[in-house]
mmCIF file of the C-alpha atoms, coordinates in Angstrom:
data_MODEL
# 
_entry.id   MODEL 
# 
loop_
_atom_site.group_PDB 
_atom_site.id 
_atom_site.type_symbol 
_atom_site.label_atom_id 
_atom_site.label_alt_id 
_atom_site.label_comp_id 
_atom_site.label_asym_id 
_atom_site.label_entity_id 
_atom_site.label_seq_id 
_atom_site.pdbx_PDB_ins_code 
_atom_site.Cartn_x 
_atom_site.Cartn_y 
_atom_site.Cartn_z 
_atom_site.occupancy 
_atom_site.B_iso_or_equiv 
_atom_site.pdbx_formal_charge 
_atom_site.auth_seq_id 
_atom_site.auth_comp_id 
_atom_site.auth_asym_id 
_atom_site.auth_atom_id 
_atom_site.pdbx_PDB_model_num 
ATOM 1  C CA . MET A 1 1  ? -9.963  3.169  7.994  1.00 0.00 ? 1  MET A CA 1 
ATOM 2  C CA . GLY A 1 2  ? -13.530 1.870  8.697  1.00 0.00 ? 2  GLY A CA 1 
ATOM 3  C CA . LYS A 1 3  ? -16.325 3.494  10.544 1.00 0.00 ? 3  LYS A CA 1 
ATOM 4  C CA . GLU A 1 4  ? -15.320 1.839  13.999 1.00 0.00 ? 4  GLU A CA 1 
ATOM 5  C CA . ALA A 1 5  ? -11.876 2.909  13.701 1.00 0.00 ? 5  ALA A CA 1 
ATOM 6  C CA . TYR A 1 6  ? -12.798 6.383  12.796 1.00 0.00 ? 6  TYR A CA 1 
ATOM 7  C CA . ALA A 1 7  ? -15.024 6.790  15.631 1.00 0.00 ? 7  ALA A CA 1 
ATOM 8  C CA . ASP A 1 8  ? -12.351 5.623  17.805 1.00 0.00 ? 8  ASP A CA 1 
ATOM 9  C CA . PHE A 1 9  ? -9.779  8.200  16.380 1.00 0.00 ? 9  PHE A CA 1 
ATOM 10 C CA . MET A 1 10 ? -12.482 10.961 16.474 1.00 0.00 ? 10 MET A CA 1 
ATOM 11 C CA . ALA A 1 11 ? -13.044 10.188 20.290 1.00 0.00 ? 11 ALA A CA 1 
ATOM 12 C CA . ALA A 1 12 ? -9.153  9.988  20.865 1.00 0.00 ? 12 ALA A CA 1 
ATOM 13 C CA . THR A 1 13 ? -8.620  13.198 19.381 1.00 0.00 ? 13 THR A CA 1 
ATOM 14 C CA . ARG A 1 14 ? -11.219 14.930 21.608 1.00 0.00 ? 14 ARG A CA 1 
ATOM 15 C CA . ASP A 1 15 ? -8.688  14.210 24.580 1.00 0.00 ? 15 ASP A CA 1 
ATOM 16 C CA . PRO A 1 16 ? -5.925  16.835 24.972 1.00 0.00 ? 16 PRO A CA 1 
ATOM 17 C CA . GLU A 1 17 ? -3.673  14.371 26.566 1.00 0.00 ? 17 GLU A CA 1 
ATOM 18 C CA . THR A 1 18 ? -3.998  12.211 23.576 1.00 0.00 ? 18 THR A CA 1 
ATOM 19 C CA . ILE A 1 19 ? -3.206  14.837 21.333 1.00 0.00 ? 19 ILE A CA 1 
ATOM 20 C CA . HIS A 1 20 ? -0.303  15.803 23.524 1.00 0.00 ? 20 HIS A CA 1 
ATOM 21 C CA . GLY A 1 21 ? 1.220   12.222 23.075 1.00 0.00 ? 21 GLY A CA 1 
ATOM 22 C CA . MET A 1 22 ? 0.634   12.296 19.329 1.00 0.00 ? 22 MET A CA 1 
ATOM 23 C CA . LEU A 1 23 ? 2.576   15.489 19.120 1.00 0.00 ? 23 LEU A CA 1 
ATOM 24 C CA . GLU A 1 24 ? 5.532   14.330 21.338 1.00 0.00 ? 24 GLU A CA 1 
ATOM 25 C CA . ASP A 1 25 ? 5.901   11.163 19.199 1.00 0.00 ? 25 ASP A CA 1 
ATOM 26 C CA . TYR A 1 26 ? 6.393   13.623 16.086 1.00 0.00 ? 26 TYR A CA 1 
ATOM 27 C CA . ARG A 1 27 ? 8.622   15.776 18.182 1.00 0.00 ? 27 ARG A CA 1 
ATOM 28 C CA . ALA A 1 28 ? 10.843  12.724 18.878 1.00 0.00 ? 28 ALA A CA 1 
ATOM 29 C CA . GLY A 1 29 ? 10.813  11.523 15.372 1.00 0.00 ? 29 GLY A CA 1 
ATOM 30 C CA . LEU A 1 30 ? 12.624  14.930 14.474 1.00 0.00 ? 30 LEU A CA 1 
ATOM 31 C CA . GLY A 1 31 ? 14.548  15.192 17.611 1.00 0.00 ? 31 GLY A CA 1 
ATOM 32 C CA . ILE A 1 32 ? 15.994  12.342 19.684 1.00 0.00 ? 32 ILE A CA 1 
ATOM 33 C CA . ASP A 1 33 ? 14.806  9.490  17.168 1.00 0.00 ? 33 ASP A CA 1 
ATOM 34 C CA . ARG A 1 34 ? 16.846  11.289 14.267 1.00 0.00 ? 34 ARG A CA 1 
ATOM 35 C CA . GLN A 1 35 ? 19.841  11.895 16.543 1.00 0.00 ? 35 GLN A CA 1 
ATOM 36 C CA . HIS A 1 36 ? 19.809  7.945  17.486 1.00 0.00 ? 36 HIS A CA 1 
ATOM 37 C CA . ASP A 1 37 ? 19.433  7.281  13.713 1.00 0.00 ? 37 ASP A CA 1 
ATOM 38 C CA . GLU A 1 38 ? 22.451  9.234  12.706 1.00 0.00 ? 38 GLU A CA 1 
ATOM 39 C CA . GLU A 1 39 ? 24.572  7.824  15.522 1.00 0.00 ? 39 GLU A CA 1 
ATOM 40 C CA . ASP A 1 40 ? 23.775  4.268  14.354 1.00 0.00 ? 40 ASP A CA 1 
ATOM 41 C CA . ARG A 1 41 ? 24.593  5.184  10.808 1.00 0.00 ? 41 ARG A CA 1 
ATOM 42 C CA . ARG A 1 42 ? 28.072  6.643  11.769 1.00 0.00 ? 42 ARG A CA 1 
ATOM 43 C CA . ALA A 1 43 ? 28.503  3.468  13.846 1.00 0.00 ? 43 ALA A CA 1 
ATOM 44 C CA . GLY A 1 44 ? 27.778  1.256  10.690 1.00 0.00 ? 44 GLY A CA 1 
ATOM 45 C CA . ARG A 1 45 ? 24.662  -0.289 12.345 1.00 0.00 ? 45 ARG A CA 1 
ATOM 46 C CA . GLU A 1 46 ? 21.822  -1.533 10.270 1.00 0.00 ? 46 GLU A CA 1 
ATOM 47 C CA . VAL A 1 47 ? 18.445  -3.070 11.094 1.00 0.00 ? 47 VAL A CA 1 
ATOM 48 C CA . GLN A 1 48 ? 19.258  -6.874 11.349 1.00 0.00 ? 48 GLN A CA 1 
ATOM 49 C CA . CYS A 1 49 ? 15.631  -8.118 10.688 1.00 0.00 ? 49 CYS A CA 1 
ATOM 50 C CA . PRO A 1 50 ? 13.580  -8.329 7.774  1.00 0.00 ? 50 PRO A CA 1 
ATOM 51 C CA . THR A 1 51 ? 11.897  -5.048 7.350  1.00 0.00 ? 51 THR A CA 1 
ATOM 52 C CA . LEU A 1 52 ? 8.867   -3.718 5.172  1.00 0.00 ? 52 LEU A CA 1 
ATOM 53 C CA . ALA A 1 53 ? 8.745   -0.102 4.645  1.00 0.00 ? 53 ALA A CA 1 
ATOM 54 C CA . LEU A 1 54 ? 5.760   1.868  3.095  1.00 0.00 ? 54 LEU A CA 1 
ATOM 55 C CA . TRP A 1 55 ? 6.129   5.417  1.813  1.00 0.00 ? 55 TRP A CA 1 
ATOM 56 C CA . SER A 1 56 ? 3.584   7.863  0.661  1.00 0.00 ? 56 SER A CA 1 
ATOM 57 C CA . LEU A 1 57 ? 3.770   9.514  -2.798 1.00 0.00 ? 57 LEU A CA 1 
ATOM 58 C CA . ARG A 1 58 ? 2.499   12.685 -1.083 1.00 0.00 ? 58 ARG A CA 1 
ATOM 59 C CA . ASP A 1 59 ? 4.195   13.275 2.237  1.00 0.00 ? 59 ASP A CA 1 
ATOM 60 C CA . ASP A 1 60 ? 6.911   15.659 3.509  1.00 0.00 ? 60 ASP A CA 1 
ATOM 61 C CA . LEU A 1 61 ? 9.113   12.806 4.856  1.00 0.00 ? 61 LEU A CA 1 
ATOM 62 C CA . GLU A 1 62 ? 11.532  12.634 2.014  1.00 0.00 ? 62 GLU A CA 1 
ATOM 63 C CA . GLN A 1 63 ? 12.357  16.526 2.470  1.00 0.00 ? 63 GLN A CA 1 
ATOM 64 C CA . LEU A 1 64 ? 12.621  15.993 6.340  1.00 0.00 ? 64 LEU A CA 1 
ATOM 65 C CA . TRP A 1 65 ? 15.069  12.879 5.903  1.00 0.00 ? 65 TRP A CA 1 
# 
């Protein structure tokens, strides 16, 4: 991450509004974003641009999706 980016992260995470925004993004991912993804799949829609996806070996994303 680097010292400068880490310092920015630490400063941002001391702001309650920033934390609220971060949590709302996670909530959307498990709520409305997932609903939209499922609707797209049912409709047969797929991503039409080149895409690179990176996954962690130690994450709970696989269980969530």
